[in-house]
C-alpha positions in Angstrom: -22.6 76.2 73.2 -19.7 74.0 74.8 -18.3 73.7 70.9 -17.7 77.4 70.5 -16.2 78.0 74.2 -13.8 75.6 73.6 -12.6 75.7 70.1 -12.7 80.4 71.1 -10.8 79.3 74.5 -8.3 76.6 72.0 -7.6 80.0 69.9 -6.8 82.7 72.5 -4.1 79.0 73.9 -2.5 79.6 70.5 -2.7 83.1 70.3 -0.9 83.6 73.5 1.7 81.2 73.2 2.6 82.1 69.5 2.9 85.7 71.0 5.0 84.4 73.6 7.4 82.7 71.4 7.6 85.2 68.5 8.0 87.5 71.5 11.3 85.4 72.3 13.0 84.8 69.4 12.7 88.8 68.7 14.5 89.3 71.9 17.1 86.9 71.1 17.7 88.8 67.8 18.2 91.9 69.2 22.4 93.3 68.7 22.8 92.8 72.4 21.2 89.6 72.7 23.6 88.4 69.4 26.5 90.3 70.6 25.8 88.3 74.2 25.1 85.6 72.9 28.9 85.8 70.7 30.4 86.4 73.4 29.2 83.7 75.7 30.2 80.9 73.0 34.0 82.6 72.5 34.4 82.1 76.0 33.2 78.5 75.8 35.5 77.9 73.2 38.3 79.6 75.1 38.1 77.8 77.7 37.9 74.2 75.8 41.1 75.4 74.3 43.0 76.5 77.0 41.9 72.8 78.7 42.8 71.1 75.8 46.3 72.8 75.4 47.0 71.9 79.0 46.4 68.6 78.7 48.3 68.6 75.5 50.7 70.3 77.5 50.6 67.5 79.7 51.0 64.7 77.5 54.1 66.2 76.9 55.6 66.7 80.3 54.7 62.6 80.7 56.2 62.0 77.4 59.3 63.8 78.0 60.0 62.6 81.3 59.5 58.9 80.3 61.7 59.2 77.3 64.0 60.5 79.2 64.3 58.3 81.5 64.8 55.7 78.6 67.6 57.3 77.6 69.1 57.5 80.7 69.1 53.7 81.5 70.2 53.2 77.8 73.0 55.5 78.9 73.7 54.0 82.2 73.4 57.2 83.6 71.7 56.5 87.3 71.6 60.2 88.3 71.3 63.5 87.1 74.4 65.7 88.5 73.8 68.6 91.2 74.0 71.5 89.5 76.8 74.0 91.2 74.8 76.9 93.1 74.5 80.2 91.0 77.7 82.7 91.8 75.9 86.2 93.4 78.9 88.9 92.3 77.6 92.5 91.7 78.4 93.6 88.7 79.4 97.2 89.7 79.7 98.1 93.0 78.6 101.5 93.9 81.4 102.7 96.0 84.1 105.7 94.5 87.5 103.8 95.4 86.0 101.2 92.7 88.2 101.8 89.8 84.7 101.0 87.7 82.8 103.3 89.4 80.4 105.9 87.8 79.3 109.1 89.0 75.7 109.1 88.3 75.6 113.6 88.8 78.3 113.3 85.7 77.7 113.7 82.3 80.4 113.0 79.7 79.4 114.2 76.2 82.3 114.5 73.7 81.2 117.1 72.1 82.0 119.4 74.3 86.0 118.8 74.3 85.8 120.1 70.6 
């Protein structure tokens, strides 16, 4: 009797385990789950590529600074010259005494003259 109970319990446990496994696999293969998995993998790949690109850019910047220092030493340039401050001139002054002033309400149509 004990042997039958043991095998019955073992069969029930194996059935429950197999059913659970199959249901999980079926849920993984639904279109929504496949789309979510693909989206997650795409995001992970994008993040990895971004991290590598940032690392590459930093490496290039460091190499560029090192090469500039080498060139400055080779050419005997100690300090980089200071650039002058940008000039600030208005492109067109909006006053009527300025000959370049254009009245925004005036519409010039060259076809009206003919």
